[in-house]
Backbone as ProteinMPNN parsed JSONL, in Angstrom:
{"seq_chain_A": "MDDDVDELIALLGTRIGAIMEDASVVALTIGSLKGHERSQAVVKLTSSVEIIHRLAEAVQVLVR", "coords_chain_A": {"N_chain_A": [[6.026, -49.849, 125.095], [6.977, -48.734, 121.902], [5.606, -48.409, 118.633], [7.659, -48.647, 116.715], [9.549, -50.188, 117.978], [8.164, -52.542, 118.4], [7.743, -53.304, 115.779], [10.412, -53.834, 115.027], [11.072, -55.99, 116.684], [9.268, -57.849, 115.627], [10.376, -58.145, 113.077], [12.949, -59.103, 113.7], [12.166, -61.553, 114.864], [10.942, -62.727, 112.608], [13.219, -63.032, 111.021], [14.72, -64.808, 112.536], [13.076, -67.092, 112.488], [13.244, -67.635, 109.664], [15.932, -68.365, 109.39], [16.046, -70.576, 111.011], [14.35, -72.204, 109.595], [15.843, -72.668, 107.222], [18.051, -73.906, 108.349], [16.961, -76.176, 109.381], [16.517, -77.84, 107.163], [19.172, -78.45, 106.433], [19.898, -79.762, 108.845], [18.212, -81.956, 108.736], [19.13, -83.369, 106.615], [21.763, -83.895, 106.977], [22.722, -86.451, 107.765], [22.937, -87.933, 105.423], [24.993, -86.908, 104.116], [28.522, -86.961, 103.257], [31.963, -86.924, 104.307], [33.608, -84.008, 103.285], [31.345, -82.464, 102.572], [29.654, -83.069, 104.701], [31.111, -81.885, 106.812], [31.031, -79.205, 106.018], [28.253, -78.782, 106.27], [27.952, -78.999, 109.077], [29.474, -76.806, 109.903], [27.834, -74.749, 108.794], [25.426, -75.158, 110.163], [26.336, -74.559, 112.858], [27.045, -71.864, 112.477], [24.526, -70.848, 111.945], [23.185, -71.326, 114.333], [24.637, -69.602, 116.067], [24.063, -67.098, 114.949], [21.27, -66.989, 115.278], [21.248, -67.048, 118.052], [22.405, -64.574, 118.683], [20.475, -62.815, 117.501], [18.307, -63.39, 118.955], [19.21, -62.44, 121.516], [19.194, -59.752, 121.016], [16.556, -59.231, 120.726], [15.724, -59.835, 123.396], [16.927, -57.598, 124.694], [15.395, -55.581, 123.693], [12.854, -56.136, 124.687], [12.953, -55.569, 127.31]], "CA_chain_A": [[6.848, -50.031, 123.933], [6.38, -48.009, 120.794], [5.377, -49.136, 117.345], [8.916, -48.985, 116.002], [10.252, -51.349, 118.669], [7.313, -53.722, 118.066], [8.083, -53.702, 114.399], [11.746, -54.4, 115.021], [10.919, -57.264, 117.315], [8.631, -58.708, 114.675], [11.304, -58.384, 112.044], [13.977, -60.011, 114.247], [11.508, -62.895, 115.03], [10.821, -63.334, 111.319], [14.485, -63.507, 110.527], [15.066, -66.003, 113.262], [12.287, -68.164, 111.901], [13.781, -67.985, 108.432], [17.185, -68.963, 109.576], [15.725, -71.866, 111.569], [13.79, -73.001, 108.556], [16.901, -73.096, 106.336], [18.917, -74.797, 109.096], [16.265, -77.474, 109.585], [16.75, -78.677, 105.976], [20.565, -78.937, 106.603], [19.967, -80.681, 109.97], [17.569, -83.161, 108.385], [19.814, -84.085, 105.507], [23.189, -84.14, 107.273], [23.042, -87.83, 107.839], [23.152, -88.451, 104.087], [26.258, -86.367, 103.51], [29.735, -87.633, 103.549], [33.202, -86.166, 104.156], [33.699, -82.583, 103.293], [30.031, -81.979, 102.631], [29.116, -83.119, 106.057], [31.838, -80.878, 107.612], [30.432, -77.879, 105.695], [26.939, -78.676, 106.811], [28.149, -78.709, 110.47], [29.83, -75.436, 109.991], [26.702, -74.017, 108.498], [24.532, -75.25, 111.382], [26.928, -73.837, 113.915], [26.849, -70.467, 112.175], [23.07, -70.457, 112.042], [22.83, -71.26, 115.731], [25.237, -68.345, 116.575], [23.222, -65.944, 114.443], [19.972, -67.057, 116.026], [21.451, -66.616, 119.472], [22.594, -63.075, 118.701], [19.266, -62.069, 117.192], [17.486, -63.572, 120.185], [19.711, -61.504, 122.577], [18.762, -58.455, 120.638], [15.073, -59.222, 121.118], [15.668, -59.744, 124.884], [17.181, -56.289, 125.07], [14.233, -54.788, 123.281], [11.602, -56.323, 125.434], [13.238, -55.21, 128.744]], "C_chain_A": [[6.219, -49.347, 122.75], [6.29, -48.914, 119.607], [6.657, -49.525, 116.608], [9.658, -50.255, 116.694], [9.504, -52.631, 118.405], [7.585, -54.283, 116.691], [9.474, -54.4, 114.329], [11.732, -55.818, 115.667], [10.263, -58.289, 116.38], [9.612, -59.079, 113.549], [12.417, -59.354, 112.53], [13.325, -61.488, 114.345], [11.337, -63.528, 113.648], [12.139, -63.819, 110.766], [14.937, -64.745, 111.25], [14.34, -67.217, 112.699], [12.855, -68.559, 110.512], [15.059, -68.703, 108.479], [16.976, -70.409, 110.136], [15.187, -72.803, 110.476], [14.904, -73.553, 107.589], [17.843, -74.11, 107.033], [18.245, -76.106, 109.292], [16.565, -78.404, 108.383], [18.142, -79.276, 106.096], [20.624, -80.035, 107.635], [19.293, -82.07, 109.531], [18.309, -84.03, 107.356], [21.306, -84.428, 105.842], [23.586, -85.548, 107.339], [23.337, -88.492, 106.508], [24.337, -87.892, 103.411], [27.473, -87.097, 103.971], [30.895, -86.617, 103.48], [33.076, -84.603, 104.277], [32.317, -81.888, 103.258], [29.402, -81.957, 103.977], [29.789, -82.088, 106.936], [31.304, -79.478, 107.274], [29.094, -77.69, 106.315], [27.014, -78.386, 108.29], [28.521, -77.253, 110.731], [28.609, -74.455, 109.779], [25.671, -73.967, 109.598], [25.045, -74.476, 112.586], [26.822, -72.353, 113.716], [25.46, -70.0, 112.392], [22.699, -70.391, 113.473], [23.384, -69.974, 116.416], [24.473, -67.195, 116.181], [21.948, -65.886, 115.191], [20.168, -66.595, 117.413], [21.646, -65.114, 119.569], [21.343, -62.291, 118.475], [18.275, -62.189, 118.43], [17.886, -62.662, 121.36], [19.255, -60.157, 122.265], [17.299, -58.287, 120.979], [14.91, -59.101, 122.603], [15.968, -58.378, 125.301], [16.013, -55.365, 124.791], [13.007, -54.928, 124.121], [11.728, -55.958, 126.924], [12.533, -53.819, 128.988]], "O_chain_A": [[4.996, -49.386, 122.615], [6.823, -50.024, 119.584], [6.735, -50.575, 115.971], [10.234, -51.14, 116.063], [10.109, -53.685, 118.208], [7.649, -55.49, 116.458], [9.646, -55.414, 113.654], [12.378, -56.728, 115.148], [10.659, -59.454, 116.35], [9.65, -60.234, 113.127], [12.764, -60.305, 111.831], [13.935, -62.475, 113.935], [11.556, -64.731, 113.5], [12.207, -64.868, 110.126], [15.49, -65.653, 110.63], [14.955, -68.257, 112.464], [12.931, -69.754, 110.226], [15.28, -69.602, 107.668], [17.686, -71.334, 109.74], [15.503, -73.992, 110.427], [14.892, -74.723, 107.209], [18.355, -75.036, 106.403], [18.942, -77.118, 109.368], [16.83, -79.593, 108.562], [18.307, -80.479, 105.89], [21.252, -81.074, 107.433], [19.75, -83.149, 109.908], [18.118, -85.243, 107.268], [21.984, -85.136, 105.098], [24.726, -85.862, 106.995], [23.955, -89.556, 106.493], [24.692, -88.291, 102.302], [27.441, -87.787, 104.99], [30.85, -85.629, 102.747], [32.526, -84.046, 105.227], [32.153, -80.828, 103.862], [28.724, -81.008, 104.371], [29.112, -81.457, 107.746], [31.146, -78.652, 108.172], [28.78, -76.617, 106.83], [26.211, -77.587, 108.771], [27.987, -76.581, 111.613], [28.434, -73.485, 110.516], [25.119, -72.917, 109.928], [24.267, -73.806, 113.266], [26.54, -71.625, 114.669], [25.213, -68.924, 112.936], [21.956, -69.488, 113.856], [22.7, -69.35, 117.227], [24.222, -66.326, 117.016], [21.571, -64.83, 115.699], [19.359, -65.827, 117.934], [21.094, -64.468, 120.46], [21.11, -61.262, 119.11], [17.576, -61.257, 118.827], [17.031, -62.176, 122.101], [18.933, -59.414, 123.192], [16.895, -57.24, 121.486], [14.052, -58.347, 123.063], [15.319, -57.925, 126.244], [15.7, -54.475, 125.582], [12.216, -53.996, 124.267], [10.762, -56.026, 127.685], [12.602, -53.277, 130.092]]}, "name": "protein", "num_of_chains": 1, "seq": "MDDDVDELIALLGTRIGAIMEDASVVALTIGSLKGHERSQAVVKLTSSVEIIHRLAEAVQVLVR"}
């Protein structure tokens, strides 16, 4: 693996970590939300999970 690929993997991993950190705040506070705010939080969490999944798939391709 060359340095560019290593750097890309590191960047993707960092991005995944940042998204997870943001999502954890939403996940930990969702119980205190009501109605529309709770629905929005669920949508945000679902979106975060999907993005993390796609980024992780990209990393898998790069490490093969």
